[in-house]
ZAROFI-503977 format. One record per residue: x, y, z of N, C-alpha, C, O in turn. Coordinates in steps of 0.05 Angstrom, whole numbers, plus 5000, padded with zeros to 4 digits. Atoms other than C-alpha are relative to their C-alpha. Layout:
<lumlums>
XYZXYZXYZXYZ/...
</lumlums>
This chain:
<lumlums>
501049914979439582225775498949895028496649865035/501650154969438981905847496949925002495750125008/502650064994432081585853498450115017496350235011/500549894972431181765924500450295001498950385018/498349774993434282425925497750285007496950414987/501349914994429782855960500850335016502750355030/498749814988430083615982497350135021495150185011/502249904977425583866045501350445010503250545021/499749754991424884646052498350085017496149985017/501749944974422084966114501550175015503750105020/498549884978424085516159499649995021500350205033/500450184977422385146218502249814995501949634978/498550244991428984776242498749795013498649585000/502250254987424384306290498949844978499249594976/501250155014420484176233501449754980501149514976/497550155028425683936178501249765025501149525026/498650344981429383516237498149775002498349544996/502850264995422883166256499849824975500049574976/500250185021421882976180503149854988503349654975/497650095007428882856168501249725016502849545008/500250204981428782396223498849734988499949514983/502750214990423281976218500149894961499449674956/499950085024424581996129502749874981502949794958/496750005023432781896115499149644999499149514978/500750305015430681126121499549864978500149634972/502150115016426481146065501550174969501750084946/499149835021429681716023503050044997504449885009/497449814990436282126016499350294998498750404977/501449834988434082706051502150274997504250265010/498849774993436983406042498350215013496250115019/500649794985434784026075501150224996503450254988/498749665012434784846067497250055022495149925025/502049894978431185276124499050314982497350474990/501649735009430485866067500849934971502149744962/500350175031429285925992503250104988503950034965/497049995015437186185982500849755004501349634982/499050165000439385576014497649764988498349544996/501350175016434485165978500650044970499949834959/499449955017436885455910503149914995503849824974/497450095000443985305922499449775008500549644990/500150335006442484585938499449924976500649754962/499850135029439584545876501650004981501449844963/498549905024444384805834502749865016504849885004/496850124994450384425876499849725009501149535000/500750305000447383845907497349844987496149644995/502850175014441683665859501549864978503949814978/502750024995438583455819498849835014499449605021/502750194978432683245861498149884986496849964967/503150155019427482715842497050135008495050144995/502949854997422183125884501050225020502950175035/500149724981422383795923497650065009495650094995/502449984985417583915986501050295013503250325024/499949784993416784626002497950165013495650205006/503149914990413084996053498850234988500550344974/500649745011409085606031500550245008501350424992/499049794984410286086080503650025002504750015023/496549895002418186226065500350225010498250355008/499149764998421286816090501350084972502649924958/498549835017423487386040497849904975496550084965/501150145020419686885986498749855006499249685024/501450214981413786545990499749794981500949824960/499550395005412785735969499550034973500949894958/500850015028409285955899502450124986503549984969/497649925009415086375881502149854997503349854975/497050224995420885845905498849824984500349664975/499550325025417385325856499650084978500149954958/499549915026416385765809503750064989504450014966/496650094997425085805818500449764996502849714993/499250314993424785075821499649904969500949754955/500650135032421484965753501850074977502249924958/498049885012426485445723503049874996504249814975/497050194993433185115756499149745001501449645000/500150264999430484385759497449884986496349684997/502050095021424884275704498949715005496549685005/501550214991424283545723499749885025498949655028/500150084970424683515800495850075008494650295007/502249994992417283385821499450215023501150165040/500749834986414783925863497049935021494849885012/502650114986410183775928499850335011501650495006/500149824991407284385964499149985036496849925041/501949984973406184436046498350305008499350525002/500649734991401984976073497850055022496349865024/501450004979397885196131497550174998495850215016/502749805009392985676087498749764981499949654963/501750245009387785136066498050144977495850034973/501849755014384485716017499949894973502249844964/499949975031382585575943502250074982503249954963/498949795022386586085915502949894998504349874978/497250104986392985815952500549744978502249694961/499850375020392185085917500250084963501750014945/499949925030389985435852503050134991504050084969/497749835018396485915844502549764998504549744983/497150254994400985245871500349824972502249764959/499950165030398184865811501350214973503450174962/499749875024398185395755502650095005503550004984/498749784994403585795774503849825011506149855003/497550254993408685225808499349794983501349754970/500850245009405784645777501349705013502949525005/499150184980405884235840498549784984496749774967/501750305007404483495834497950045023495650095016/501350014980401783495903499650205019501450345028/499749664979398484065952499249805028497249665027/501050024971398183846028500250205016501750395013/500249854978396284146091501450005025501549785037/499250174983399884206146497550135027495750305027/498150204996400383986194499649724988497649584986/501450285012401783376163502449815007504749865002/498950244990404182716193501949904969501649944945/498650065016409582386165499749734986501649644973/500950275014406681746139498750214974500150254955/501249795021402282256092503050044981503749964959/497549775023408582656065501649754995503449844982/498550165007412181956057498749794975499649644958/502450105026406381726012499750124974499350024952/500349835024406382335971502550074995502650234976/497450095010413682265968500349824983501349874961/499450225013413781625945498750004971499949954950/500749965025409081725894500850244979500050234956/498649775015412682385867502549874991503649934970/496950165008419181945863499149804971500749784952/501150235025414881395808499350254988500750264968/500249885024412382025775502450104992502550064968/497549955008419182275767501349804986502749884967/498850255013421581595746498349984976499449854958/502750015032415381645686502050224990503550194971/499749715012417782365677504149954979505050044958/497050065016425982115658499549834981499549904957/500850235015424081455632499050134973500450094953/500749975024420181775579502150214989502650184965/498249835017425282355563502649734989503749774967/498150145002430581755563499349864971501049824954/500750165022426681385508499150174981498750074959/500449785024425082045467502749994993503249894971/496849865000432782235473500549674978501449724956/498450215016434381445440498549964978499649914957/501150055028428581375392500850224981501750194958/499149745018429982055366503250074988503650184967/497350075013437981975362500549874974502149934956/499350175019437581465320498950134964499850064942/502249895020432681845269502350284991502450304966/498949784993437082465276503749934979505050064962/497650015015443682095258499649904976501549994962/500750055023441081795197500250184988502450214979/500549775015438782435165503550205001504650304982/497249825002445982835190501449844983502749934965/497150135014449982235165499649974970501349894955/501349975036445682315091500450195001501250264979/498549635020447483095092501850025002502850164984/498150055008453782945110501749834978503949914969/499350185035455482465049499050154982500750234965/499849865032451882854996499550225004497850314988/500349835002452483465021502850155020502150315037/498249904974459183665066499550285008499450385030/501449664997457184365054498250125020498650305037/501749964984451284365082500649935030500050075049/500450124981452983895134501950185020501350235043/497949774983459684395158497750235010497750305034/501649814983454284905169497149975016495550155023/501450044983449784585203501550005021501250195036/498050034977454984385255500850245013500950265037/499549754988457185105259498450085016498950115039/502549854991450185375269499949895029500050025050/501250124984448684875311502250045034501350025057/498349874984455085095356500150285010501650375028/500149694995453385805359497149955021497350055044/502050004993446385625380500149885026498949995045/499550084971448185225438501650155020501750115044/499649694980451585855464498050205004498450345023/501749834995445886255459497849985009496350155020/502050114977441385855487500750035028499250145044/499449964966444785845553500050355011500150415035/499849694999444886635552496650084991495950314997/502049885001437486655529498549795024496149825026/502050154981435186125587497850014986496050184990/502150175014430785735536498449885010500149735021/501850264987425085255568501449804986503349694997/500150205020425784785512503449984983504049944960/497549945022433284865499501249714983502549754962/500250135024433884175466498550014968499549974947/501649925027428384345412501750194982501750174958/498749835018432984905389502549934991503149924967/496950255007439884545388499149844979500349864957/501350275022435883965349499250114974499349964954/501449875019432784485301502750064983503350004959/498349875014438684795290502849664978504349684959/497950195012443084125266498449904977499449904955/500849965024437283945227498650174980496650114967/500349755012436484545195499750004967498050094952/499750025035439284375125500349824999502549754991/500550285017437283735113498250014977497449824963/501749875023433384115064502149994972501649934949/497749965017439684205030500749764985502449774967/499550245014439583525007499550004966500849904947/500849885033436783744940501350254993500450314970/498549835005441184344934503250005004504550005024/497650035013447484314899502850145021502450385025/497649854979454784514952500250354976500150584983/498949765010456185024902498650244995499850444990/502949954997448485314900500950215029501050465033/500249894967449485444975502650175007502750355023/497749815001456285734969499550284980501050474987/501249855014453486204921498850225020499750445026/501049874979448786424971501150145018501150395017/497849894975453086525032501550144989501550355002/497849665008457987014996499050224986500550414980/501549875001451987364973500650084964500550314956/499749935024453487264892496849894986495249714991/502849995016447587324847499149714996500549514992/501350365011443086674832498450034986497350254985/501750005023438986514778497449875004497549695021/502750014991431786424781499349655008497649585024/499950274981432785634794500749905019499949725033/499250084976437085684839498650145035498450035057/502449944986432686144880498149845014497949815039/501250174996427785694875500649755027499549735049/498450244982432185054903500550135026499949975044/500049894974433785544965497649985010496949835028/503149904983426985764980498649775007497349785028/501450244990424085074984500849915023499149845039/499650124991429284805024499749925037500249715049/501449974970426485015101497549804999496749635016/503350175003419484725071501049735002499649565013/498750345005424084045058499549875024498049695031/499249994968426284085126498449885018498749695033/502150064975420584105161498249834992496749755010/501650215008416883615124501049805012499749705031/498550174986422283125139500249935027499949705035/500350044970422883255212497149965012496649825031/503550024983415083305230499949684998498249595013/501350285000415182505212501149925023499849735033/499250144978419582375273498650055024498450285030/501649984975415682305335501150265023503450315029/499149734982415782935382501650144991502250325006/498849715014419583365339497950194980498750354963/501449735017413283765310501250325013501350524999/499549674996415584385351503450084987504150304978/498250005022422384235320500750094982502450264978/500849915031420184255253498550305000499650434983/501949764996415484895265502650145002502750264980/498649905001422585225285501550034976502750234966/497850015037425985025216497750134981498450274962/501749875020419485225183500950384999501550524981/499449714997420685935209502550144994503350345005/496649945006427386015180499250074973500950204963/500349905017423786135118498850295001496850345015/500949755002422586855103496950134990495550334996/502949945013416586865066498549895023496550025018/501150034976413586625129500150185020498350305032/500049794965416587015185499550294989499550465007/500249825006415587595143496650115003495750345007/503249915003407487545141499250065042497250175049/501249964970406787575225502250265014504150385005/498749724989408788135279502649735016502749495017/496850184991416287895313499749805026501049615034/500550194968412587645381498149804990497349645007/501350295016408687145340501949704991501149474987/498050205012415086765320501749955028503350105039/498050124984417786295373502950095010504450124991/497149914994424586535411501849814994504149884993/498050135009427785965392501049974964503149914953/499649905023426486105323502150164996504250114984/498049755003429586805331502649925009504350075001/497150104992436186415364500649884978502949944973/499250185016436485935303500450224975502150214957/499849795024435686505256502350184996503750194975/497449834990440987035288501949914995503850034984/497550095006445586435289499949984970502150034960/498550065032445286305211500950264995503350264988/498949815001446287025207502250045004503850134987/497049914989452187105250502449804984504749874981/498350185016454986475210500550094978502850094969/499049915029454386755146502450215000504450214985/498349794998457987335167502949915012505149955000/497750155002462887015197502149754980504349654986/499050265018464586485140500750244978502250154961/499349815020465487195094502050195014502850385001/497449914992471187435145499050195014500550305030/500149784977467387955181499649915031497949755040/499649974971469588055255498049995006496250114994/502550014978464387815313498750315007496450395006/501249684987463688545338498950074979496550104983/501749815033461588865259497949784994495649834987/503350225006457088155252497950115026495550135023/501749924975454388385322498250344985495950374976/501149795008452989075300498750064979497450274978/501250085024450788865230496749915009494650015002/502550104998445288485255498850125029496650045034/500949764982443888945313498250164991495950204998/501549775020442289445263497049984980495750134967/502550075012436889015241497849825026497049595029/501350144978432988995306496849944995495349815010/502850095000426588935281499749804988497549754979/500050315021427688305245500249785022498949585019/499350164975430087965316498050025026496550215029/501049844978427287935382502250065018504349935019/498249914981430488335435502549805020504849845029/498250134979433087795476502449794984504549714994/497850115011436587395417502650134991504850024987/497849845001440588015404501250035026503650025032/497750014968442788065472501049745006502849745022/498750325003444287285467502050024983503849884992/498549975023448587445407502050205011504450175005/498049794987451888035446501849915023504149985025/498850134979453487625510502149744977504449684984/498650205019456387095454502750064993504749945000/498049875002460687585426502250125015504550145006/499349944968463087825494501849815011503749885024/498550234991465687125507500949804984500949574993/499550105020467786875450502249765007504549845002/498050225005471686195460502849954989503249884966/496949965006479486225460500949794988501649615002/498350235015482585755402503350074987504350294979/497849995008489385565384501149904981501149654983/500250155034491485425309502549855012504049915030/498350174991495284835308499949794967497749774956/499550175017497084375250499349665011499649555032/500350424987495383545256499349774983497049774974/500950125028495482985205497849775013497749725037/502850144989488982505213499949895019497749925029/498750184981492082045267499150205037497950155057/500749864975491782605318498350215003498550395020/502249874990485482925309499149955025500549795038/501050124987480782885363497050255003496450484997/503049935005473983005374499450355019500350415041/499649764986472083745392501250254992500550484998/498149805011477584095354497850104974495750004967/501849845030474684525291503050044982505350104987/498049995020477584495220499850274996497650384993/499649695011479985205204500850044970501650254959/499849915032480585065129498849694989498849475000/501750305012476884545084501949754999504249805003/498950254995479083795084499649874970497249834964/499950085026479983545017501149794989503149745004/498850255011482182914977502750144980502450384973/498249895021488883044929498850084977499550274963/501249885030484083044872498250205000496950284981/501449745010480683644898496949975010495150135004/503550084997473883294927499950085030501550005047/500249904977471483664987498549755016496849595008/500350264976471083195053497550145029495550055039/500949914987469483665098500350335007502550425014/500349655004467784475100501750135020501950025042/498449784977472185005140498150015025495849955017/501449924987468985145201498549775021497349845041/501050164994466684415220501149925029503549945032/498450124980467884135290499449714989497949624972/498850295006470783435294498549865021498949865045/501850164979464982965320501949715002504349684995/498750234996466582255337499049884972500649774957/500950125024462382035279501950104978502749924963/498349905026466682435226503149954997504549934977/497950084996472582275259500649694987502649664974/499750195005471481565245499549944963500849784951/500250005023468281705173502850084986503449954966/498049985017474982045152502349805003503549764982/498950224999479181515175499649724982501349614968/501750185021474881005140500650074971500849894953/499849965024475781385082502850004994503649904973/497150055005483081425087502049764988504349774980/499050235008484180755071499449964966500649804952/500750065020481180805010500450344974500250304950/498749795010483381584982501850155013501550185037/498649784990488482054993499850245009499850434993/500649714985487482645041501650135005503750035014/497849775002490983225042501050035028499150115042/499749994980494483225105503850195004505650104991/501750034973496883585151497350225004497250434991/503149815004489683925164500550285022501650295044/500149734972489284615204498149975010496149914998/501750014985485784605257500350175029502250215044/500249804966482885075321499749735021498149535019/499150124973485184745385498350215023499050455024/500249794985480685035443502050095028502749885039/497749954976485485295502499949795018501849655022/499850184978483884895551500549674995500349485011/499050285012486184305508502750035010503949875025/497449964996492284585513501650035029504050015035/499050004971492484675590499249715003500249635024/500650334991490383965596502249794988502649574999/497150075013496683745551501750085015502949915028/497549924983501484165587500549895028502749865039/499850044977498783935653500749705000502249645019/499050205004499683215632502849894994503949675000/497249965001506283385609501850035023504149945025/498649904983508183665666500649725019502649725033/500150224976506782925709502149804983502849594993/
</lumlums>
């Protein structure tokens, strides 16, 4: 994100021209005369570090517009200009629009420039904190998932499949903190380090379980919760995973469970059905008939996902041909029958590196059956054309 990118929104073109003329040497300025122009700018010219909006906009007041900005560009720092100097307007702007600063009109350029500069500094801190969090957490997550991939490939494959489903559900559900749900999906199976792969597969097929196996499975989300909550800033992620325990979620009303937890749970249920060769539409119908178990938004998100299933082309490929983003359609095993990768798992850079490294010490069955996104074929055909 540009460190000085600023959007000015006002329905008076003369005011905008005046501000732009005086501020363009200090900041990278874009302007908008109405809410529609402003939202278009946010979506196509953004992201913006700071957004300055007038309170009295046609068709949509400034507070409503700032609330839209909060949803569309949450990291942008919001500043409001208004000729209404009443306390209620200020309160609404701060509480509903989450404004950083509230300025009364007329506002001279110098005062606005100071407010924008302060907003840019605040934005820098927001971005720095997010980047630090991402870098700090990434190492911990990589360690946990790598351990799972080695100790229980079946559970790791399930986690990557669920994460792929959740990533799409999040888009349709418009979750406020999407990264938390996606991370919870990737880490939801780390509690399976104590569960044998054959027990997981029995549960997925719906086979009868012994009392000991039931105990092992029932404790996996509690263990995952305890591991995840030790990582800084992942408390919410740990809670999302904890809600996957049916004994916990069955004790409360549907609305008391976070939407992210509903999305993860519905993704898990959908994955189980897909792995048991239930078609997408039938899987959706089965889950939808359990509407009392899921938030309506989660069911609607799944319905949209099924309607927009990504298209794949099946092909065979040897290890040297595999690419990140492809999906294994069959288990990857050694010639001795040792399971390395579960069918349905997306190929990541770390997984590809691990397979290539193992190829030097063990014989891997080749070729592998994979699913390649249709757009990948389009790219290959385009390259071949030249």
